[in-house]
C-alpha positions in Angstrom: -4.7 -15.1 -18.1 -8.7 -15.6 -17.2 -7.8 -17.1 -13.5 -5.6 -14.0 -12.7 -8.6 -12.4 -13.0 -9.8 -12.2 -8.9 -6.3 -11.5 -8.1 -5.7 -8.7 -10.1 -10.2 -8.0 -8.5 -8.9 -8.0 -4.7 -5.7 -5.5 -5.6 -7.6 -3.2 -6.8 -7.5 -1.9 -3.0 -4.7 -2.5 -3.4 -3.8 0.8 -5.3 -6.1 2.7 -3.2 -4.6 3.2 -0.8 -1.1 3.5 -2.8 -2.8 6.4 -3.4 -3.6 8.4 -0.4 0.6 9.2 -0.1 -0.1 11.6 -3.1 -3.0 12.7 -1.9 -4.8 12.6 2.0 -1.2 12.0 3.6 0.2 15.4 1.2 -3.0 17.6 2.5 -2.0 16.4 6.1 1.4 18.2 5.7 -0.1 21.1 4.9 -1.6 21.2 8.1 1.5 20.6 10.0 4.8 22.4 10.8 7.2 21.3 8.3 9.9 24.0 9.6 14.0 22.7 9.8 16.2 25.0 11.2 14.9 28.5 10.8 15.2 29.2 6.8 13.6 26.3 5.3 10.8 24.6 5.1 9.6 20.4 4.0 7.0 20.6 0.4 4.5 17.7 2.5 4.9 16.2 -1.5 8.8 15.5 -0.3 7.4 12.3 2.2 7.1 10.3 -0.8 10.6 10.3 -1.2 10.8 7.9 2.7 8.5 5.3 -0.4 11.0 5.3 -2.4 14.1 5.1 0.2 12.4 2.1 2.0 11.0 0.3 -0.6 14.9 0.2 -1.8 15.8 -0.5 1.4 13.2 -3.9 1.6 14.4 -4.9 -1.9 17.6 -5.5 -0.4 17.4 -6.5 3.2 14.0 -9.1 1.3 17.1 -10.5 -1.6 19.7 -10.7 0.4 17.4 -11.4 3.7 14.5 -12.9 4.5 14.8 -14.9 1.4 17.9 -16.6 1.9 17.0 -17.8 5.8 13.3 -18.8 4.8 14.2 -20.7 2.0 16.3 -23.0 4.7 12.4 -24.0 6.1 9.7 -23.5 3.0 12.2 -25.9 0.3 11.2 -22.7 -1.8 14.0 -21.2 -3.9 12.0 -18.0 -3.8 11.5 -18.4 -0.2 7.6 -17.6 0.1 5.4 -17.5 -2.9 4.2 -15.4 -4.9 0.2 -15.0 -3.2 2.3 -15.4 0.4 4.5 -12.3 -0.9 1.1 -10.0 -1.4 -0.9 -11.2 1.4 1.9 -9.6 4.1 1.6 -6.8 2.1 -1.6 -6.7 2.4 -1.8 -7.2 6.1 1.0 -4.3 5.6 -1.5 -2.7 4.3 -4.5 -3.0 6.6 -1.4 -1.8 9.7 -0.4 1.8 7.9 -4.6 3.5 7.4 -5.0 2.1 11.5 -2.1 3.9 12.0 -2.9 6.8 9.5 -6.1 6.8 11.4 -4.0 7.4 15.0 -1.9 10.0 14.1 -5.1 11.2 11.7 -6.4 11.8 15.8 -4.1 13.0 17.7 -3.4 15.8 15.0 -6.9 16.8 15.3 -7.0 17.0 19.0 -4.1 18.6 19.3 -5.6 21.3 17.4 -8.9 21.3 19.2 -6.9 21.9 22.3 -4.8 24.9 20.7 -7.9 26.8 18.9 -6.9 25.8 15.9 -9.5 25.6 13.4 -8.8 27.6 10.1 -7.6 26.5 7.4 -4.7 28.3 7.7 -3.5 27.1 10.4 -0.5 25.1 11.6 -0.9 22.7 14.1 2.0 21.9 16.3 3.4 18.7 15.3 6.8 17.9 13.1 5.5 17.1 9.7 7.6 13.6 10.4 4.6 12.3 12.2 3.5 11.1 9.1 7.1 9.2 8.2 6.1 6.3 9.4 3.2 5.5 7.3 5.5 6.8 4.8 8.1 4.0 5.1 5.7 1.5 6.2 4.3 2.3 3.2 7.1 1.6 0.6 8.0 -1.4 2.8 4.0 -3.1 1.5 4.9 -1.8 -2.6 7.9 -4.0 -1.6 5.9 -6.6 -1.5 2.5 -6.3 -3.5 3.8 -4.7 -6.2 6.3 -6.2 -6.2 4.8 -9.6 -5.8 1.8 -8.5 -8.9 3.9 -7.8 -11.3 5.3 -10.8 -10.6 2.7 -13.7 -10.6 0.8 -11.8 -13.8 4.4 -11.6 -15.3 5.4 -15.4 -14.3 1.6 -17.3 -15.3 0.2 -15.7 -18.3 1.6 -18.0 -21.5 4.6 -17.0 -22.9 3.1 -15.3 -26.1 0.9 -13.0 -23.4 3.6 -11.6 -21.6 2.8 -7.8 -22.5 -0.5 -8.8 -21.3 -0.1 -9.4 -18.0 2.3 -6.6 -17.7 -1.0 -4.3 -18.5 -2.8 -6.1 -16.1 -0.4 -4.6 -13.4 -0.5 -1.5 -14.6 -4.9 -1.8 -14.7 -4.6 -2.5 -11.3 -3.1 0.7 -10.7 -5.2 2.9 -12.9 -8.5 1.7 -11.8 -7.0 2.2 -8.1 -6.6 5.8 -9.0 -10.5 5.6 -10.5 -12.2 3.8 -6.5 -9.4 5.7 -4.6 -11.7 9.4 -6.4 -14.9 8.2 -6.4 -14.5 6.7 -2.6 -13.3 10.1 -1.3 -16.2 12.4 -3.2 -18.9 9.4 -2.2 -18.1 9.3 1.1 -17.3 13.1 1.1 -20.8 13.4 -0.5 -22.7 10.9 2.2 -21.6 11.9 5.3 -21.7 16.5 4.7 -25.6 15.3 4.8 -29.0 15.9 6.8 -27.1 19.3 8.1 -23.9 16.9 8.9 -20.5 18.3 9.1 -18.7 17.0 6.4 -16.1 14.4 7.2 -13.5 16.0 4.2 -14.0 19.0 4.0 -11.1 21.6 2.1 -11.0 22.1 6.0 -9.0 19.8 7.5 -9.0 21.1 10.8 -12.5 20.9 11.2 -12.8 17.5 9.3 -12.9 14.2 10.3 -9.9 12.2 8.2 -9.7 10.4 11.2 -13.1 8.6 10.5 -12.1 7.7 6.9 -8.7 6.5 7.2 -10.6 4.2 9.7 -13.2 3.5 6.9 -10.2 2.3 4.5 -8.7 0.1 7.4 -11.7 -2.1 7.2 -12.3 -2.1 3.6 -8.4 -2.6 3.4 -9.3 -5.6 5.6 -12.2 -7.7 3.8 -10.3 -6.6 -0.2 -8.2 -9.1 3.0 -10.0 -11.4 3.4 -11.6 -11.6 0.0 -7.9 -12.4 -1.0 -6.9 -15.4 0.9 -10.0 -17.2 -0.8 -8.7 -16.5 -4.2 -5.7 -17.5 -3.3 -7.1 -20.6 -1.2 -7.7 -21.7 -4.7 -5.1 -20.3 -6.8 -3.6 -23.5 -9.1 0.5 -22.2 -10.7 0.6 -22.6 -13.8 4.3 -24.5 -13.3 5.8 -25.4 -9.7 6.8 -22.4 -7.7 7.1 -24.8 -4.9 9.9 -27.0 -6.0 13.4 -27.1 -4.0 16.5 -25.2 -5.2 18.5 -28.8 -5.9 16.3 -29.6 -7.9 16.6 -26.2 -9.7 19.9 -26.7 -9.6 19.7 -30.8 -11.4 17.4 -29.6 -13.8 20.3 -27.0 -14.4 23.0 -29.4 -14.7 21.2 -32.2 -16.9 19.9 -29.4 -19.4 24.0 -28.0 -19.6 25.0 -32.1 -19.5 
């Protein structure tokens, strides 16, 4: 259990990034054009549904397409190891924050061009410009969250599986606390000495793109730390045995 603590620490930042989908992304959505037809407006928080939809689709594709295809080359019954799956998710999360930064820069550019600087002003951009970062968030969850659960549960001793599950929930809780801390700290530091802060109540005059760039750098540094942790991590059981080996073991136990 102790040797999994470094992995736990490197998954706190990913949990922090996941929180953005239900906080800042939603706040951005309130400033965009949410109309669908003449009489209906999409609630900004509804875009979170695309995270779940993308995750469900990706889980099926991963298990039914990716694993059988890659298993032929890796000789691993899982397709790739749990840490490799987690690492792919961390890379996707870096990409998400880069995309979020560029989308926010576009939103701010349109706001300046149309002189829309009040908090109540609606930017003439559809809310669906946020869809790529939401959809990729679901893809990242398929790799990061599922891999975390599998790793903590699989590598825990038989009598400590419940504690392993608490590792997973601990990363989510710490990620939420860290998200609040980073947001308030960045807002306070950037608002000093008469400067206009990056994060204000009025997003149309904020610099949320800078904050997303900061989160992208932070997630990239966390990825580097994860690579170091993964390099020295030793599995409790052999997770790279071939499928034929598993089938032979199963056959011998049945006989």
